[in-house]
N, C-alpha and C positions, 0 to 999 in steps of 0.2 A: 631551574632552567625547565623552560616550555620546549617536549617533543613536540613539531608541527611538522602532520604529515599533511599533503596540496592533490585533493581530487579537482580533476575538472577536464570539461568537454572543450575542444577546441573548435569553431566553427570556422571555415575557411570561407566569407562569403566575398566577392570581389564590392569594392565600397560603386555606387552608382547612387548619379539626380535622377532624383525617382521621388513624384506625386503621393502622398499618405492621404488615401480616403479613408473617412470615417462611415461604419453605415451601420444603422443599430444591430443590435442582438438578440436574434428569432430563435432560438434554441432551447423549446423546451424541453426541461427538464436531463437538460441532456447531463450525462457523470452518475456514477452510483450515487447512492445516497447520502449527502452531508449528513453530519448527526450530528444527535444531541446525546451526551453521552449518560448513557445509565447511570442509576445512583447506586456507587460499588457498597459490597457490608463491608465484611472486615478484610482489612489489608494486611499482607505481609510485610514486613520489611525485607528489606533486599540485601543480600548478601554478595561481599563481593571479594573475587578471587583471580589470581591473576593466571590459572595457568591455562594450557590449550585444551580443545575439546582433543580427544582420545581419538583415535581409529589404528588401527591394526595392521603391522607393516609398511604403517602411510599411507595405503591405497584407500582406493576409493567405496570402503565398504566398513560398514559400523561395526561390526562385531565377526569375530571370525565363525562363530558358533552361536544358534541361535534356533528356541523351539522348530519356532517357522522358516529355518531354512536361513541363511545367507541375506541381506539386503542389501540389495546392489543401487547405488546411488544414482549410476550412471543410467540407469533402466527411467530414476524418475526426473530425468530429464528434457525438456518440452511435456510437461504434465498441466501447464496452463494455456488460457486462449484469453484472449480478451485485449483489451489497452486501457490507458489508466482513467480515458474517457465512459468506457461503459463500464469497468471493471476487469479484474483479472478471477476466472472461475474456471476451477477443476470437474472433473467425470466423479460420480459415485456409485454405488448401485445401491439398492438402499433394500431392505426385506426379501421376504423368499414367497414366489420368485421376484430375483432380481428388478426393481426397480431402474429405470439411468435418469438421472438426474443432474445439472450441472451448477455447482454451487459458489457463489461470491468467496473470494480467500480474504478474510477480514479480519486483518492484526489489531483492529477497534475495540471488539468487544468478544462476548464469550459464549455464545449459544450459538448451539447445531440448529436451525430452523429453514424449512422445504414447506413450499407452496403443497398445502394440504386438504384442498377447493379448488374449483376452474379461476380462473383470472384473463383480462382482456390480454394483458402485457404475458404471459407465460404459455408454451407450448405444450405443455406436460404439469402436472402434479401427481406427489404422493400418497394413493390410494391406500392409507393405513388396513382397508377392510381386505384388501387383497393379500395382503401380507399376515400369514401364519403364526411367524416371529415377530408381530406387533405385538407390546406389551403396553398398554394404560399407564399411564404413574395417576390418573385423577388430578390433575392441576393445571389448572389453568395459567397459560405466561403471557404477558407484554412487551413488547420492547418497543421504545418509541426513539425516534433521529429527529435529530434538526428538519430534515426533510423527509417525511414517512414516517408510519409505523406499523408492527402487526400485529394481532393476538391468535392465539389460538391454543393448544394443549398440548403438556407434556407428556410425552413418551421412553420405551425401550425398542431399540430390532438392531439386528445386524448387517454391517454393510463393507463393502468392499472399496478400494479404494482403486481406480485405474490411474497407475503411474503408479503408483505408491509399495509399501511393505508388503507382502502377499500372503494372504488370510483374509478371512471374515473375522470382526471385529463389534462387539455389544456397547453403543453408546447412545446415549441421554441426545432422540430429537422434539423439536417440536412442531406439529405440519402447523401450518400457518392456513387457521382459518378464514379470517377478517384483516383487514389490509387496506393501508391511507397512503398513498401516494408511494408505496415503497415499492412495488415492480414497476418497473417505464418502459416504454417505447423503446423499441431498437436493442434491448439487452438478451442476449442469452443466456438467462442463465434466472433459474427456480426457487432457490432457496440461499442461506449464507452460511459459509464457516468463519465463527466463532473461535477466535486462535490466538485468545488473551487470559489472563489471569481467571482462576476462581470467581476472586471477590467479586467480579462483574457480574455472571452469570445471575439468569433469573431463571424462577420467580426469586431463587434464595444462592447464595453460597455455598451451601452444601451440593448443588447438581452441577454435578463431575463433568467439567467441559471437554468438548470433542480430544485436540490432542492428549491431556491427561490418559484420559481411557486409553490412547493406542500404545502410549510410551508405556505404560501398568501391561496391555495385556501385548505385546507384542516386544514386548523385553528393549527397545529402543534407545538410544540418549535423548536427555528433555534439552533438542536442540530440535530446532527447523529453522534454512536460509529460506531465501527469495531469491526468485532474478524477474526482474519485470522487462521485455523487452519492445516494450512499443516508444522508446524515447524520440521524436522528432515525428513522432509517426501519427495521421488521421485517417479515417479510414470508412468512407460512406455502409449505411448500415449490412452490404449484401455482400461484402469482404472484411465484417469484423471478425472470423477468426484467422486475417492471414497470419497477427503475429500475437502472443504471449509471451512464454515465460516460463518458468519451475519452480517447486516446489518441494524442495529437500526434506522430507521428516526424518529425524534420526539424525541429522548433523551435517555437512559440507561439501561440496561435492568440489573440487580444485579445476575444474572444467571451466567454470562459471565464474572464472574471477584471476582478475592479474595483480602483481602486486600484495602488501602486505593488507591484513588485516588490522582497521584500528578500532579495540573496544574501548563503551562507554559503559560504565554504572548504569542496571536497571535502579532508581531513586526509591521508590514501592512497586509493587507486586499486583495490580491491578490492569490498568493499563501498560502499555511497554514507557514507562514514562522516564524521559532521562534529564540532564540538565546543559543550559546555551549557555554559553561564556558571553560570546557575544554576536553581533554580524555585521558584514563589511559591503558595500557596491562599488564597484570597483575597486580594492584593501583601502574604500573610505573605511574607517568605522564610521557606524551610525550616531558612538558617543552616549548610548542609553544604560543605563542602571540595570544588571543585569537579570534586577526582579522583574522586570519589564519583560522581558523573552519567559520567564517562568512564573510570571503571573496564573495563576487557576492552575494550570499544568505545562507542561511542553512533554509532545509521546511522540511517536514512530505508528504510525496507523494507512494500514492500505486500500483500507476501502473508504479512506477520503480520500477525492480527485486532488486537492490542489495545496500548494504551501498556504499554509492557512495559519496569520500571524492575528498578535493580539490590536485593536485598533490602533494602541498609540503606533507600536511597532510596524504597521504596517502604512500607516500614512507619514512616518520617517523613510521610509524603504518605497514609496511611491515618490517623496519630496525629493532623495537622494537619486533616485536612476532620470527623473527628469532635469535632475541640473544636470550632472552627468552627462547623458543622452543629446548629441546632437538635433536630436529632433524635436521640435517644439510644436511641431501640431497637433498634439495628440488630444482630444478633450477629454473632460471628465469620466464619460461615461467610461472610455476603453478602462480606464483605474477601476471603476465601482464592477465591472460588470456586465453594462449592456449593451457597451456599442463594438462592438469586430474597430478592429485594423487593418483596412486592406492596401494591399501594390497593384498597379499591373503585374503580372504573371511575369515572373525572371527579374525582380525589380527590390526583391525584398532585401530591406538591410537587418538585418539581427546580428550582421557582425557591431555594428552601431549601439549597441547595449548593453552594458555592465556585465561582467561576471557579479555573482550573487555568492557569500561564505558563510558557513556557519558552525561557529566554531563552539564541539563538545566536549567536556569534561572527558579526562582520560582514566584510566581505571588506577592509575596513582594518583591523588588529588593536586599535587602539584605539575601534573601534564595536563597538553591541551592537543588536540586536532581537528583539522580545519576540512567540514565538507564545500570545497566550490561546484560553482557549475557555469555555465556557458546560459545566455538566452536562450537557448536552440528549448533547453528542458522550464522556463517561466512565460515565455515566447508563446505561445501553443498553437499549433497552425488547426484550422478549421478546412473539413473535406465540403467542396460543391456549393458552394455558393455562389459564387456567381462564375461563369468562364472566364473571363476577361480579369481576374482577380485571384490572387493570393491572400485570405486572411488570416486572423489569428485572435485570438483571444487574450486576454494575461492571466495566470498560471499562480497569480497568488491571489488571493480575498482575506476581508478582517475577518476575525474569528473572537466567538465573545465565553468561547469555551476552555484560551490556553492557544500555545501555539502548536501546532500538527504538522509535522511531515510526512505531504499526504504521500500517493503515488507518482505522481509529476515529478516530484524532487528525488523518490527514492530509487528512479528507473535506469538512473545513473550511475548502480551502488549493486552489490553484490548483497545481500543483509542479510546478518546473522541474527536467530533470537536466540542467544543460549541459557537457556532459563536453567541449566546446572549450574552455572557461576550467576545468574540476574544480572547479566550485561548484554548487549547491544552491537553485533559489530560490523562493521560498513569496511569492503574493496571496490575497486572500480570494477564494475560489470564486461566481462566479456562480448554483449550484445548490444550494452550502449557505443554503438558505432553505426549509422546508417546511411551509406553514402559516401558523401566526403565530410562526416564524421568520426572525429576519434575522440576517445576516450584518452588521456595521458595523466601520467603521474610521475609529479615533479618533485 
């Protein structure tokens, strides 16, 4: 028997007679870099376990006693800024004396890298020559993405985390000396914090990733969790710090979610690779072979903006949405991302779009659960296009690198990366509500 948990965002929007307007999309480089996944080294097979992450007394403390003192997860709440369009980032202090930089939080890569030279799109960079604790490892390193790439030099230095475990930690750090379309206009981060497994680390899997170092040195649990609070929000550049979220290093903060946590096993420890069983549009099964959903891989990646689907799945999703939705005026450019769909202000009909459901394998192979989102999470509001119009872009895109559960989908949920038990958990996020939009559990 299948056990099914249903999470969805209920959007209450009155129906109205309104006219759809399509305009070209001219938002260059909008969003965090889409990625070309780094070629992995040796990967580790996943290990399945059903026990929960244990915390003393059931409180929001990782452990009762640590060499660096008790760790409070409440102090980590709201340590992220940004949104899905420009990426979620946190503040780090690097080197001696400390230099302050913001880094994009990315569960789809494994290198910690920061700007090491001036760039037109960054407000500051890490000058390793000014840090008395920086040690060069004499290794060149580079990472290429679908959009953008960087290259630089690998070294070590001490860091401290604003809104993280107390203390200073020695970590591997790549200084970015050259980049191509990696740093983008209207972003407020100057580096990237890769939180995936060492199999993806460059130049080799022997480079210990950032979180592995923190777990080892701070003696915290090998678990982190994320809440991203930009659901249904699009802000102009001058207000890009108005929303954010939380990155909890070392465990789970109960105040950030409601209801149960549903876990799916990590199939292979490189990306956070999971298994998709089926997709539904408006409760109608796409009826594709499950291998289509997992072609190449299916991963959970905070550094990718959109929900990205293999080409055949993407085509089936678009066909199903257009068949179910009573709005028939959409041009093909909306679905391919080259055009916006616009309505007169106040006449948006998001409620006419169907809900989408992703079924994930449960920890018991005979179980599954589903994540269901409303159109608020895949028909994305775009700010400041025209004064008289509300304009939206399609939040789903085709992929040649597998299925990617990106930031726009993750925003509805509190996501737990339980590396200690090789699993990823989902619960309803307490911040996935703005104005009249509520997250409900059925």
